[in-house]
C-alpha positions as MATLAB code, in Angstrom:
seq = 'MSEHFVQKRIDEFHDLRQGSGTVAQYESRFLDLLQYVDYLQDEKLQVNRFIRGLNADIAGAVRMLSPPTLEKAVEKAYLAEENRTKAQEHRDRNKSKFQERIQAFQ';
ca = [
      39.955  -49.651  -36.143;
      42.819  -48.678  -33.943;
      43.459  -50.264  -30.579;
      43.090  -46.852  -28.975;
      39.630  -46.376  -30.524;
      38.443  -49.789  -29.331;
      39.858  -49.245  -25.834;
      38.043  -45.903  -25.574;
      34.772  -47.644  -26.468;
      35.401  -50.385  -23.897;
      36.123  -47.766  -21.232;
      32.979  -45.867  -22.204;
      30.978  -49.098  -21.953;
      32.253  -49.719  -18.421;
      31.335  -46.171  -17.371;
      27.960  -46.112  -19.140;
      24.973  -45.140  -16.989;
      21.445  -44.103  -17.861;
      21.752  -40.869  -15.927;
      19.225  -38.227  -16.970;
      18.543  -39.922  -20.299;
      15.719  -42.243  -21.232;
      15.870  -46.016  -21.299;
      15.798  -45.772  -25.110;
      18.886  -43.551  -25.136;
      20.704  -45.806  -22.682;
      19.763  -48.953  -24.616;
      20.967  -47.462  -27.896;
      24.367  -46.484  -26.504;
      24.675  -49.783  -24.607;
      24.126  -51.811  -27.783;
      26.470  -49.586  -29.802;
      29.274  -50.085  -27.302;
      28.577  -53.760  -26.592;
      30.004  -54.733  -29.972;
      33.469  -53.644  -28.789;
      33.405  -55.729  -25.613;
      34.407  -59.186  -26.868;
      34.637  -60.793  -23.449;
      31.014  -60.021  -22.587;
      29.377  -62.594  -24.854;
      27.478  -64.424  -22.117;
      23.925  -63.083  -22.144;
      23.523  -63.282  -18.363;
      26.539  -61.012  -17.981;
      25.079  -58.630  -20.559;
      21.763  -58.576  -18.693;
      23.499  -57.855  -15.380;
      25.613  -55.079  -16.901;
      22.582  -53.514  -18.590;
      20.607  -53.508  -15.339;
      23.565  -52.143  -13.360;
      23.678  -49.078  -15.637;
      20.006  -48.228  -15.244;
      18.803  -45.630  -12.750;
      18.239  -47.198   -9.332;
      14.435  -47.239   -9.330;
      14.227  -48.776  -12.796;
      17.082  -51.193  -12.093;
      15.358  -52.440   -8.943;
      12.104  -53.079  -10.779;
      13.869  -54.922  -13.605;
      16.109  -56.930  -11.281;
      13.071  -58.223   -9.331;
      11.730  -59.768  -12.545;
      14.986  -61.665  -13.257;
      14.843  -61.263  -17.042;
      16.541  -64.236  -18.759;
      17.651  -62.312  -21.859;
      18.910  -58.860  -22.720;
      15.826  -58.348  -24.875;
      13.566  -59.073  -21.888;
      15.632  -56.817  -19.624;
      15.238  -53.955  -22.087;
      11.508  -54.628  -22.388;
      11.094  -54.602  -18.606;
      13.142  -51.398  -18.330;
      10.797  -49.659  -20.776;
       7.799  -50.803  -18.722;
       9.388  -49.655  -15.461;
      10.179  -46.264  -16.981;
       6.610  -45.934  -18.261;
       5.225  -46.828  -14.822;
       7.538  -44.326  -13.150;
       6.418  -41.603  -15.556;
       2.733  -42.360  -14.953;
       3.247  -42.349  -11.182;
       5.035  -38.994  -11.372;
       2.254  -37.525  -13.507;
      -0.311  -38.782  -10.982;
       1.617  -37.197   -8.094;
       1.915  -33.938  -10.016;
      -1.838  -33.854  -10.730;
      -2.684  -34.523   -7.087;
      -0.225  -31.875   -5.939;
      -1.818  -29.326   -8.284;
      -5.305  -30.181   -7.019;
      -4.128  -29.846   -3.422;
      -2.548  -26.464   -4.126;
      -5.763  -25.285   -5.822;
      -7.784  -26.280   -2.743;
      -5.415  -24.449   -0.423;
      -5.594  -21.298   -2.539;
      -9.403  -21.469   -2.516;
      -9.366  -21.181    1.293;
      -6.933  -18.288    1.450;
];
């Protein structure tokens, strides 16, 4: 592997964010790129970097749980994402019911 290739992967790792993707997509790319970042061997640093790249609501939920390992951080991120999805679905259902009630009175 060329130095340029490795440096591009390191730069991509530093810029990596979950963005509009899922936790699974973010985790996959994070782990792919982590292998190029030799200086980030300490697991606590890996955990902190993983959490920092998550979307704010998921990151906050994971950070509160202080996961001791990267594996636990990933696990907690999946749970937080699942909870967020369920909460959004609940809000959407309630919004639909409310709109139906309003239309019934019009």
